[in-house]
C-alpha positions as CSV (number, residue, x, y, z in Angstrom):
1,X,6.7,5.7,-6.5
2,X,6.3,2.0,-6.5
3,X,5.4,-0.2,-3.5
4,X,9.0,-1.2,-2.9
5,X,10.1,2.4,-2.8
6,X,7.7,3.3,0.0
7,X,10.2,3.5,2.8
8,X,13.4,4.3,1.0
9,X,13.7,7.6,2.8
10,X,14.2,7.8,6.6
11,X,11.7,10.8,6.6
12,X,9.0,8.6,5.2
13,X,9.3,6.0,8.0
14,X,9.4,8.8,10.6
15,X,6.4,10.5,9.1
16,X,4.3,7.3,9.1
17,X,5.4,6.5,12.7
18,X,4.3,10.0,13.9
19,X,1.0,9.6,12.1
20,X,0.4,6.3,13.9
21,X,1.2,7.9,17.2
22,X,-1.1,10.9,16.6
23,X,-4.0,8.7,15.4
24,X,-3.7,6.5,18.5
25,X,-3.5,9.5,20.8
26,X,-6.4,11.4,19.4
27,X,-8.7,8.5,20.1
28,X,-8.2,9.2,23.8
29,X,-8.9,13.0,23.8
30,X,-12.0,14.4,25.4
31,X,-14.4,16.5,23.4
32,X,-13.1,19.7,24.8
33,X,-9.5,18.7,23.9
34,X,-10.6,17.8,20.4
35,X,-12.4,21.2,20.0
36,X,-9.2,23.0,21.3
37,X,-7.1,21.1,18.8
38,X,-9.5,21.8,16.0
39,X,-9.6,25.5,16.8
40,X,-5.8,25.6,17.0
41,X,-5.3,23.8,13.7
42,X,-7.9,26.0,11.9
43,X,-6.4,29.3,13.1
44,X,-3.0,28.1,11.9
45,X,-4.5,27.1,8.5
46,X,-3.7,23.4,8.9
47,X,-7.4,22.7,8.3
48,X,-9.3,24.7,5.6
49,X,-13.0,24.5,5.7
């Protein structure tokens, strides 16, 4: 995929938009909220250690 093809699919644009929103939101989470999120993601196998 070339640089000009990066946003040819609507899903690509929506995915990048959601990633930006999540990255911005996670910066404001407390340690306890981050730990809960981490635990949830590991139990659902989104994060593999």
